[in-house]
C-alpha positions in Angstrom: -133.2 -6.0 -3.0 -132.1 -2.9 -5.0 -131.7 -1.6 -8.6 -128.6 0.3 -9.8 -128.7 3.5 -11.9 -125.9 5.5 -13.4 -126.0 9.3 -14.0 -123.5 11.4 -15.8 -123.4 14.9 -14.3 -121.4 17.9 -15.3 -121.1 21.6 -14.5 -118.9 24.7 -14.9 -118.2 25.0 -11.1 -118.6 22.9 -8.0 -117.9 23.2 -4.3 -118.1 20.2 -1.9 -117.1 22.1 1.2 -114.6 20.5 3.7 -116.2 20.7 7.1 -112.8 21.5 8.8 -112.8 24.9 7.0 -114.9 27.1 9.3 -115.2 30.3 7.3 -113.8 30.1 3.8 -115.2 27.6 1.3 -112.7 25.0 0.3 -113.9 22.1 -1.8 -112.9 18.5 -1.7 -111.1 17.2 -4.8 -114.1 15.1 -5.8 -117.8 15.1 -5.3 -118.8 13.6 -1.9 -121.3 10.6 -1.7 -123.8 12.8 0.1 -123.7 15.4 -2.7 -124.0 12.6 -5.3 -127.0 11.2 -3.4 -128.6 14.6 -3.5 -128.4 14.6 -7.3 -130.4 11.3 -7.5 -132.9 12.6 -4.9 -133.4 15.8 -6.9 -134.8 13.6 -9.7 -136.9 11.3 -7.5 -137.4 11.3 -3.7 -140.1 9.5 -1.8 -140.3 8.5 1.9 -140.6 4.9 0.7 -137.1 4.8 -1.1 -133.5 5.1 -0.2 -130.4 6.0 -2.4 -127.0 4.5 -1.7 -124.1 5.8 -3.8 -121.7 3.0 -4.6 -119.1 4.4 -7.1 -117.9 7.8 -8.4 -116.0 8.1 -11.6 -114.1 11.3 -12.3 -114.2 12.1 -16.0 -112.3 15.4 -16.2 -109.0 16.6 -14.7 -109.3 18.0 -11.2 -108.9 21.8 -11.5 -109.5 24.5 -8.9 -110.3 28.2 -9.1 -110.2 31.0 -6.5 -113.3 33.2 -6.4 -114.7 35.8 -4.0 -118.4 35.9 -3.4 -120.9 38.1 -1.6 -122.8 36.1 1.0 -125.3 36.9 3.7 -123.7 36.6 7.2 -126.9 36.1 9.2 -130.1 33.9 9.1 -133.6 34.5 10.4 -133.7 33.3 14.0 -136.0 30.5 15.0 -137.3 32.6 17.9 -138.4 35.4 15.5 -140.2 32.8 13.3 -142.0 31.4 16.3 -143.1 34.8 17.4 -144.3 35.7 14.0 -146.3 32.4 13.8 -147.9 33.0 17.2 -148.7 36.7 16.4 -149.8 36.1 12.9 -147.4 38.7 11.6 -143.8 39.8 12.1 -140.6 41.1 10.6 -138.6 38.3 9.1 -136.7 40.1 6.4 -133.0 40.3 6.1 -131.5 43.5 4.6 -128.7 42.4 2.3 -126.8 45.7 2.4 -126.6 45.4 6.2 -125.7 41.6 6.3 -123.5 41.3 3.3 -120.1 39.7 3.7 -117.5 38.9 1.2 -115.8 35.5 1.4 -113.1 33.7 -0.6 -113.7 30.3 -2.1 -111.5 27.6 -3.5 -113.8 25.8 -6.0 -113.6 23.1 -8.6 -114.1 24.1 -12.2 -115.3 22.3 -15.3 -116.2 19.0 -13.6 -117.9 15.8 -14.9 -118.7 12.6 -13.0 -120.4 9.3 -13.5 -122.4 8.4 -10.4 -123.5 4.9 -9.6 -126.2 4.4 -6.9 -128.5 1.7 -5.7 -132.3 2.4 -5.3 -133.9 0.3 -2.6 -137.0 0.4 -0.5 -137.1 1.9 3.0 -137.5 -0.6 5.9 -141.1 -1.6 6.3 -142.1 -0.5 2.8 -144.3 -3.2 1.1 -144.7 -1.5 -2.3 -143.0 -3.1 -5.4 -139.5 -1.8 -6.1 -140.3 -1.9 -9.9 -142.8 1.0 -9.3 -140.0 3.4 -8.3 -137.3 2.1 -10.7 -139.6 2.7 -13.6 -140.6 6.1 -12.2 -137.0 7.2 -11.8 -135.9 5.9 -15.2 -138.8 7.7 -16.9 -138.1 11.0 -15.2 -134.3 10.9 -15.7 -134.7 10.1 -19.5 -137.0 13.1 -19.9 -134.7 15.4 -17.8 -137.4 15.9 -15.2 -136.5 16.7 -11.6 -138.1 17.8 -8.4 -135.5 20.6 -8.0 -132.5 21.6 -10.1 -129.6 19.3 -9.3 -126.5 21.2 -8.1 -122.9 20.5 -7.4 -122.4 21.4 -3.7 -123.9 25.0 -3.9 -127.2 25.8 -5.4 -125.7 28.4 -7.7 -123.6 25.7 -9.3 -126.3 23.9 -11.4 -125.6 20.5 -12.7 -126.5 19.0 -16.1 -127.5 15.3 -15.9 -128.0 12.3 -18.2 -129.2 8.8 -17.5 -126.8 6.2 -18.9 -128.4 3.1 -20.3 -126.7 -0.3 -19.8 -125.8 -0.7 -23.5 -124.5 2.8 -24.0 -120.7 3.3 -24.7 -118.9 5.1 -21.9 -116.0 7.5 -22.0 -113.1 6.4 -20.0 -112.5 7.7 -16.5 -109.7 10.0 -15.6 -106.4 8.1 -15.8 -105.1 9.3 -12.4 -104.6 7.7 -9.0 -104.3 9.7 -5.8 -105.3 9.5 -2.1 -108.2 11.9 -1.3 -107.9 11.6 2.5 -110.9 11.5 4.9 -114.0 12.5 3.1 -117.6 13.1 4.3 -119.7 10.1 3.5 -123.1 11.3 4.7 -125.0 12.3 7.9 -126.4 9.8 10.3 -130.0 10.8 10.9 -130.8 8.1 13.5 -131.0 11.0 16.0 -132.9 13.6 13.9 -132.3 16.4 16.3 -128.6 15.8 16.3 -127.4 14.2 13.0 -123.8 13.0 13.1 -121.3 13.1 10.1 -119.6 9.9 9.0 -116.3 9.8 7.1 -114.3 7.3 5.0 -110.8 7.2 3.7 -111.3 7.9 0.0 -108.9 6.7 -2.7 -109.1 7.5 -6.4 -107.8 4.6 -8.5 -107.6 5.3 -12.2 -110.3 7.9 -11.8 -112.7 5.7 -9.8 -113.7 6.1 -6.1 -115.4 3.1 -4.6 -117.8 4.2 -1.8 -118.1 1.8 1.2 -121.5 1.0 2.7 -122.7 3.7 5.0 -122.5 1.3 8.0 -118.7 1.0 7.5 -118.0 4.7 7.6 -116.4 6.3 10.6 -118.3 8.6 12.9 
């Protein structure tokens, strides 16, 4: 049992990084299902519910832009964090001037999508689904969210709007193209070692139908 919702999201920039690019940030042509799921979860996430993205509609032409950004090349090590926790104090700061690194990026610009996703209960949950569907609809209509939705990178904030069933829709992009192998989502059945799953994405008249997660390739 599930309930379907549709969000229209847009932003000035987006980057849905291809995992085969090791250093430079190169975006997929279209938002990935995992990034789309994160938009829904930013509005409502509970351990009792699951989101499954079913369809992605591209509303604006696919355009790219080259940008160079300053990034931090290091992270605080887990060992230092553990030592600080055990000692009650420690040096966990990163000095940006020492760790700064400039990287090129190939990002999307001026994007807009219509995202369709099913809200269902997690296995073993006995609560009524209506409780969460009403909660999500109420929050989405008011523009409320747990954290600011973003388009691949946190600095690329996304605007969102809940689309009602009787609301007129703008047509999707009139373009058909193969998108190649795209990241579907991560398989967390082994939490310590989540595995990526991929699917062969096709955009038909601006629409990407997302297969069930179980049918994606590991």
